[in-house]
KETOR-671561 format. One record per residue (C-alpha): chain; residue number from 1; x, y, z; residue in three letters. Coordinates in Angstrom, 3 decimals. Each point is the difference from the previous one (the first is absolute). Layout:
N
<vomar = A, dose = NUM, c1 = X, c2 = Y, c3 = Z, doke = ALA>
...
***
This chain:
169
<vomar = A, dose = 1, c1 = -106.144, c2 = -89.070, c3 = -119.231, doke = UNK>
<vomar = A, dose = 2, c1 = -1.109, c2 = -3.402, c3 = -1.294, doke = UNK>
<vomar = A, dose = 3, c1 = 0.877, c2 = -0.522, c3 = -3.666, doke = UNK>
<vomar = A, dose = 4, c1 = -0.895, c2 = -2.986, c3 = -2.185, doke = UNK>
<vomar = A, dose = 5, c1 = 2.627, c2 = -1.025, c3 = -2.542, doke = UNK>
<vomar = A, dose = 6, c1 = -1.089, c2 = -2.233, c3 = -2.888, doke = UNK>
<vomar = A, dose = 7, c1 = 2.454, c2 = -2.814, c3 = -0.553, doke = UNK>
<vomar = A, dose = 8, c1 = 0.909, c2 = -3.396, c3 = -1.337, doke = UNK>
<vomar = A, dose = 9, c1 = 1.784, c2 = -3.010, c3 = 1.419, doke = UNK>
<vomar = A, dose = 10, c1 = 3.192, c2 = 1.307, c3 = -1.585, doke = UNK>
<vomar = A, dose = 11, c1 = -0.339, c2 = 3.295, c3 = 1.875, doke = UNK>
<vomar = A, dose = 12, c1 = -0.477, c2 = -1.967, c3 = 3.226, doke = UNK>
<vomar = A, dose = 13, c1 = 3.221, c2 = -1.917, c3 = -0.737, doke = UNK>
<vomar = A, dose = 14, c1 = 1.846, c2 = 3.294, c3 = -0.608, doke = UNK>
<vomar = A, dose = 15, c1 = -1.415, c2 = 1.349, c3 = 3.267, doke = UNK>
<vomar = A, dose = 16, c1 = 1.301, c2 = -2.997, c3 = 1.950, doke = UNK>
<vomar = A, dose = 17, c1 = 3.382, c2 = -0.068, c3 = -1.749, doke = UNK>
<vomar = A, dose = 18, c1 = 0.761, c2 = 3.736, c3 = 0.265, doke = UNK>
<vomar = A, dose = 19, c1 = -2.144, c2 = 0.754, c3 = 3.077, doke = UNK>
<vomar = A, dose = 20, c1 = -1.571, c2 = 2.970, c3 = -1.778, doke = UNK>
<vomar = A, dose = 21, c1 = -2.432, c2 = 1.021, c3 = -2.705, doke = UNK>
<vomar = A, dose = 22, c1 = 2.048, c2 = 2.014, c3 = -2.493, doke = UNK>
<vomar = A, dose = 23, c1 = -1.038, c2 = 3.517, c3 = -0.988, doke = UNK>
<vomar = A, dose = 24, c1 = 1.679, c2 = 3.302, c3 = -0.729, doke = UNK>
<vomar = A, dose = 25, c1 = -0.986, c2 = 3.508, c3 = -1.094, doke = UNK>
<vomar = A, dose = 26, c1 = 0.928, c2 = -1.021, c3 = -3.558, doke = UNK>
<vomar = A, dose = 27, c1 = -1.956, c2 = -3.258, c3 = 0.144, doke = UNK>
<vomar = A, dose = 28, c1 = -2.692, c2 = 0.357, c3 = 2.674, doke = UNK>
<vomar = A, dose = 29, c1 = -2.132, c2 = -2.868, c3 = 1.249, doke = UNK>
<vomar = A, dose = 30, c1 = -3.693, c2 = 0.289, c3 = -0.872, doke = UNK>
<vomar = A, dose = 31, c1 = -2.357, c2 = -1.055, c3 = 2.767, doke = UNK>
<vomar = A, dose = 32, c1 = -3.450, c2 = 0.725, c3 = 1.410, doke = UNK>
<vomar = A, dose = 33, c1 = -1.218, c2 = 1.634, c3 = 3.201, doke = UNK>
<vomar = A, dose = 34, c1 = -2.899, c2 = 1.923, c3 = 1.471, doke = UNK>
<vomar = A, dose = 35, c1 = 0.507, c2 = 3.380, c3 = -1.656, doke = UNK>
<vomar = A, dose = 36, c1 = -2.177, c2 = 3.129, c3 = -0.139, doke = UNK>
<vomar = A, dose = 37, c1 = -1.177, c2 = -1.044, c3 = -3.475, doke = UNK>
<vomar = A, dose = 38, c1 = -0.990, c2 = -3.462, c3 = 1.220, doke = UNK>
<vomar = A, dose = 39, c1 = -1.861, c2 = 1.537, c3 = 2.952, doke = UNK>
<vomar = A, dose = 40, c1 = -1.842, c2 = 2.342, c3 = -2.353, doke = UNK>
<vomar = A, dose = 41, c1 = -0.876, c2 = -2.825, c3 = -2.412, doke = UNK>
<vomar = A, dose = 42, c1 = -1.470, c2 = -2.052, c3 = 2.871, doke = UNK>
<vomar = A, dose = 43, c1 = -1.571, c2 = 2.991, c3 = 1.787, doke = UNK>
<vomar = A, dose = 44, c1 = -3.240, c2 = -1.955, c3 = 0.501, doke = UNK>
<vomar = A, dose = 45, c1 = 1.883, c2 = -2.630, c3 = 2.053, doke = UNK>
<vomar = A, dose = 46, c1 = 2.604, c2 = 1.785, c3 = 2.123, doke = UNK>
<vomar = A, dose = 47, c1 = 0.713, c2 = -3.103, c3 = 2.117, doke = UNK>
<vomar = A, dose = 48, c1 = 3.807, c2 = -0.210, c3 = 0.368, doke = UNK>
<vomar = A, dose = 49, c1 = 0.037, c2 = -3.790, c3 = -0.292, doke = UNK>
<vomar = A, dose = 50, c1 = -1.997, c2 = 0.149, c3 = -3.251, doke = UNK>
<vomar = A, dose = 51, c1 = 2.424, c2 = 2.601, c3 = -1.380, doke = UNK>
<vomar = A, dose = 52, c1 = 2.995, c2 = -2.179, c3 = 0.913, doke = UNK>
<vomar = A, dose = 53, c1 = -1.673, c2 = -2.950, c3 = -1.723, doke = UNK>
<vomar = A, dose = 54, c1 = -0.590, c2 = 2.114, c3 = -3.131, doke = UNK>
<vomar = A, dose = 55, c1 = 3.712, c2 = 0.934, c3 = -0.150, doke = UNK>
<vomar = A, dose = 56, c1 = 0.964, c2 = -3.640, c3 = 0.626, doke = UNK>
<vomar = A, dose = 57, c1 = -2.327, c2 = -1.149, c3 = -2.808, doke = UNK>
<vomar = A, dose = 58, c1 = 1.608, c2 = 2.451, c3 = -2.422, doke = UNK>
<vomar = A, dose = 59, c1 = 3.418, c2 = -1.441, c3 = 0.882, doke = UNK>
<vomar = A, dose = 60, c1 = -1.270, c2 = -3.550, c3 = -0.600, doke = UNK>
<vomar = A, dose = 61, c1 = -1.368, c2 = 1.105, c3 = -3.379, doke = UNK>
<vomar = A, dose = 62, c1 = 3.356, c2 = 1.603, c3 = -0.874, doke = UNK>
<vomar = A, dose = 63, c1 = 1.717, c2 = -3.259, c3 = 0.945, doke = UNK>
<vomar = A, dose = 64, c1 = -1.815, c2 = -1.614, c3 = -2.940, doke = UNK>
<vomar = A, dose = 65, c1 = 1.829, c2 = 2.284, c3 = -2.444, doke = UNK>
<vomar = A, dose = 66, c1 = 3.342, c2 = -0.864, c3 = 1.610, doke = UNK>
<vomar = A, dose = 67, c1 = -0.757, c2 = -3.733, c3 = -0.185, doke = UNK>
<vomar = A, dose = 68, c1 = -0.875, c2 = 0.323, c3 = -3.681, doke = UNK>
<vomar = A, dose = 69, c1 = 3.352, c2 = 1.703, c3 = -0.660, doke = UNK>
<vomar = A, dose = 70, c1 = 2.055, c2 = -2.610, c3 = 1.894, doke = UNK>
<vomar = A, dose = 71, c1 = -0.272, c2 = -3.556, c3 = -1.302, doke = UNK>
<vomar = A, dose = 72, c1 = 2.308, c2 = -1.319, c3 = 2.731, doke = UNK>
<vomar = A, dose = 73, c1 = -2.250, c2 = 1.065, c3 = 2.884, doke = UNK>
<vomar = A, dose = 74, c1 = -2.788, c2 = -1.971, c3 = 1.601, doke = UNK>
<vomar = A, dose = 75, c1 = -3.437, c2 = 0.538, c3 = -1.438, doke = UNK>
<vomar = A, dose = 76, c1 = -1.126, c2 = 1.339, c3 = 3.376, doke = UNK>
<vomar = A, dose = 77, c1 = -0.623, c2 = 3.589, c3 = 0.998, doke = UNK>
<vomar = A, dose = 78, c1 = 2.331, c2 = 1.493, c3 = 2.611, doke = UNK>
<vomar = A, dose = 79, c1 = -0.557, c2 = 3.102, c3 = 2.114, doke = UNK>
<vomar = A, dose = 80, c1 = 2.680, c2 = 1.192, c3 = 2.422, doke = UNK>
<vomar = A, dose = 81, c1 = -1.332, c2 = 2.164, c3 = 2.827, doke = UNK>
<vomar = A, dose = 82, c1 = 2.604, c2 = 2.411, c3 = 1.298, doke = UNK>
<vomar = A, dose = 83, c1 = 0.061, c2 = 2.772, c3 = 2.579, doke = UNK>
<vomar = A, dose = 84, c1 = 1.951, c2 = 3.079, c3 = -1.045, doke = UNK>
<vomar = A, dose = 85, c1 = 0.364, c2 = 3.598, c3 = 1.107, doke = UNK>
<vomar = A, dose = 86, c1 = -2.541, c2 = 2.110, c3 = -1.879, doke = UNK>
<vomar = A, dose = 87, c1 = 2.811, c2 = 2.392, c3 = -0.985, doke = UNK>
<vomar = A, dose = 88, c1 = 1.409, c2 = -2.793, c3 = -2.205, doke = UNK>
<vomar = A, dose = 89, c1 = -3.257, c2 = -0.322, c3 = -1.942, doke = UNK>
<vomar = A, dose = 90, c1 = -0.848, c2 = 2.040, c3 = -3.095, doke = UNK>
<vomar = A, dose = 91, c1 = -3.762, c2 = -0.015, c3 = -0.560, doke = UNK>
<vomar = A, dose = 92, c1 = -0.911, c2 = -0.417, c3 = -3.670, doke = UNK>
<vomar = A, dose = 93, c1 = -3.805, c2 = 0.255, c3 = 0.002, doke = UNK>
<vomar = A, dose = 94, c1 = 0.334, c2 = 1.631, c3 = -3.416, doke = UNK>
<vomar = A, dose = 95, c1 = 0.890, c2 = -3.461, c3 = -1.368, doke = UNK>
<vomar = A, dose = 96, c1 = -2.816, c2 = -1.856, c3 = 1.787, doke = UNK>
<vomar = A, dose = 97, c1 = -1.672, c2 = -0.067, c3 = 3.409, doke = UNK>
<vomar = A, dose = 98, c1 = 2.387, c2 = -1.279, c3 = 2.656, doke = UNK>
<vomar = A, dose = 99, c1 = 3.185, c2 = -0.083, c3 = -2.084, doke = UNK>
<vomar = A, dose = 100, c1 = 3.207, c2 = 0.935, c3 = 1.810, doke = UNK>
<vomar = A, dose = 101, c1 = 3.686, c2 = -0.129, c3 = -0.839, doke = UNK>
<vomar = A, dose = 102, c1 = 2.884, c2 = -0.759, c3 = 2.298, doke = UNK>
<vomar = A, dose = 103, c1 = 3.304, c2 = 1.555, c3 = -1.029, doke = UNK>
<vomar = A, dose = 104, c1 = 2.206, c2 = -1.992, c3 = 2.344, doke = UNK>
<vomar = A, dose = 105, c1 = 0.519, c2 = -3.656, c3 = 0.791, doke = UNK>
<vomar = A, dose = 106, c1 = -2.044, c2 = -1.552, c3 = 2.792, doke = UNK>
<vomar = A, dose = 107, c1 = 1.606, c2 = -2.402, c3 = 2.442, doke = UNK>
<vomar = A, dose = 108, c1 = -1.300, c2 = -3.457, c3 = 0.807, doke = UNK>
<vomar = A, dose = 109, c1 = -0.561, c2 = 1.308, c3 = 3.542, doke = UNK>
<vomar = A, dose = 110, c1 = -2.688, c2 = 2.332, c3 = -1.408, doke = UNK>
<vomar = A, dose = 111, c1 = -2.041, c2 = -2.926, c3 = -1.328, doke = UNK>
<vomar = A, dose = 112, c1 = -3.109, c2 = -0.463, c3 = 2.134, doke = UNK>
<vomar = A, dose = 113, c1 = -1.294, c2 = -3.020, c3 = -1.920, doke = UNK>
<vomar = A, dose = 114, c1 = -0.193, c2 = -1.706, c3 = -3.362, doke = UNK>
<vomar = A, dose = 115, c1 = -3.162, c2 = -1.188, c3 = -1.714, doke = UNK>
<vomar = A, dose = 116, c1 = 0.095, c2 = -2.733, c3 = -2.640, doke = UNK>
<vomar = A, dose = 117, c1 = -2.581, c2 = -2.025, c3 = -1.905, doke = UNK>
<vomar = A, dose = 118, c1 = -0.222, c2 = -3.670, c3 = 0.912, doke = UNK>
<vomar = A, dose = 119, c1 = 1.051, c2 = -2.634, c3 = -2.537, doke = UNK>
<vomar = A, dose = 120, c1 = -3.661, c2 = -0.702, c3 = -0.825, doke = UNK>
<vomar = A, dose = 121, c1 = -0.291, c2 = 3.460, c3 = -1.570, doke = UNK>
<vomar = A, dose = 122, c1 = 2.873, c2 = -0.434, c3 = -2.479, doke = UNK>
<vomar = A, dose = 123, c1 = -2.027, c2 = -0.888, c3 = -3.120, doke = UNK>
<vomar = A, dose = 124, c1 = -2.496, c2 = 2.808, c3 = 0.584, doke = UNK>
<vomar = A, dose = 125, c1 = 2.750, c2 = 2.507, c3 = 0.785, doke = UNK>
<vomar = A, dose = 126, c1 = 1.950, c2 = -1.073, c3 = -3.116, doke = UNK>
<vomar = A, dose = 127, c1 = -3.040, c2 = 0.729, c3 = -2.162, doke = UNK>
<vomar = A, dose = 128, c1 = -0.579, c2 = 3.321, c3 = 1.756, doke = UNK>
<vomar = A, dose = 129, c1 = 3.651, c2 = 1.012, c3 = -0.396, doke = UNK>
<vomar = A, dose = 130, c1 = -0.070, c2 = -0.849, c3 = -3.708, doke = UNK>
<vomar = A, dose = 131, c1 = -3.075, c2 = 2.197, c3 = -0.440, doke = UNK>
<vomar = A, dose = 132, c1 = 0.836, c2 = 2.796, c3 = 2.441, doke = UNK>
<vomar = A, dose = 133, c1 = 1.006, c2 = 2.555, c3 = -2.626, doke = UNK>
<vomar = A, dose = 134, c1 = -2.996, c2 = -0.819, c3 = -2.197, doke = UNK>
<vomar = A, dose = 135, c1 = -2.263, c2 = 0.377, c3 = 3.040, doke = UNK>
<vomar = A, dose = 136, c1 = 1.402, c2 = 3.462, c3 = 0.673, doke = UNK>
<vomar = A, dose = 137, c1 = -0.714, c2 = 0.895, c3 = -3.620, doke = UNK>
<vomar = A, dose = 138, c1 = -3.651, c2 = -1.002, c3 = 0.340, doke = UNK>
<vomar = A, dose = 139, c1 = -0.136, c2 = -3.648, c3 = -1.142, doke = UNK>
<vomar = A, dose = 140, c1 = -2.969, c2 = -1.487, c3 = 1.885, doke = UNK>
<vomar = A, dose = 141, c1 = 1.119, c2 = -3.651, c3 = -0.156, doke = UNK>
<vomar = A, dose = 142, c1 = 3.471, c2 = 0.949, c3 = 1.246, doke = UNK>
<vomar = A, dose = 143, c1 = -1.644, c2 = 1.995, c3 = 2.797, doke = UNK>
<vomar = A, dose = 144, c1 = -1.997, c2 = -3.109, c3 = 0.902, doke = UNK>
<vomar = A, dose = 145, c1 = 3.303, c2 = -1.898, c3 = 0.389, doke = UNK>
<vomar = A, dose = 146, c1 = 1.374, c2 = 2.743, c3 = 2.270, doke = UNK>
<vomar = A, dose = 147, c1 = -3.218, c2 = -0.048, c3 = 2.018, doke = UNK>
<vomar = A, dose = 148, c1 = 0.303, c2 = -3.783, c3 = 0.363, doke = UNK>
<vomar = A, dose = 149, c1 = 3.498, c2 = 0.411, c3 = 1.466, doke = UNK>
<vomar = A, dose = 150, c1 = -1.282, c2 = 2.623, c3 = 2.409, doke = UNK>
<vomar = A, dose = 151, c1 = -2.383, c2 = -2.649, c3 = 1.317, doke = UNK>
<vomar = A, dose = 152, c1 = 2.987, c2 = -1.658, c3 = 1.692, doke = UNK>
<vomar = A, dose = 153, c1 = 1.209, c2 = 1.402, c3 = 3.308, doke = UNK>
<vomar = A, dose = 154, c1 = 3.750, c2 = 0.377, c3 = 0.430, doke = UNK>
<vomar = A, dose = 155, c1 = 1.522, c2 = -1.837, c3 = 2.956, doke = UNK>
<vomar = A, dose = 156, c1 = 1.900, c2 = 1.964, c3 = 2.651, doke = UNK>
<vomar = A, dose = 157, c1 = 3.637, c2 = -0.687, c3 = 0.920, doke = UNK>
<vomar = A, dose = 158, c1 = 2.235, c2 = 1.698, c3 = 2.547, doke = UNK>
<vomar = A, dose = 159, c1 = 3.272, c2 = 1.436, c3 = -1.308, doke = UNK>
<vomar = A, dose = 160, c1 = 2.006, c2 = -2.831, c3 = 1.601, doke = UNK>
<vomar = A, dose = 161, c1 = -2.092, c2 = -2.533, c3 = -1.963, doke = UNK>
<vomar = A, dose = 162, c1 = 1.012, c2 = 1.296, c3 = -3.454, doke = UNK>
<vomar = A, dose = 163, c1 = 3.086, c2 = -2.240, c3 = -0.292, doke = UNK>
<vomar = A, dose = 164, c1 = -1.839, c2 = -3.199, c3 = 0.958, doke = UNK>
<vomar = A, dose = 165, c1 = -2.881, c2 = 0.966, c3 = -2.321, doke = UNK>
<vomar = A, dose = 166, c1 = 2.410, c2 = 0.323, c3 = -2.924, doke = UNK>
<vomar = A, dose = 167, c1 = 1.647, c2 = -3.296, c3 = 0.895, doke = UNK>
<vomar = A, dose = 168, c1 = -3.339, c2 = -1.821, c3 = -0.261, doke = UNK>
<vomar = A, dose = 169, c1 = -0.381, c2 = 0.765, c3 = -3.697, doke = UNK>
***
């Protein structure tokens, strides 16, 4: 099952250093995937690629909240695409469409790809991250900032490119 993990540059560094994304039953990893609730929400557009993109977009949006909470990370959204056994995934559509939790660590070998904003997006992403909570609470100008960030496409990197990507910054 393809799962999209919201992240930060610091999480990427931890992934490279430890060769895994940490999670446990006590402290599960929150991620996004095509779930029954997401399928139902997008029932008018059952295209699998569109559903995957919707889950990916939710992970990119969640990355904004993580960036806002971590002053040491880049002001660029990060989404880590991983492939895991569906038995390892707890679907949490009761929290929001497409939310899943992973109760065990995921190895670097499970990473299919990483998606990161380009440097040119940093100022816009910084503003969006700063307003992400306000946007979720209904602030229209903060939502505009989040929408502006979503206007940038994240660049794709293979798992073996994560180290060199981090070294560039």
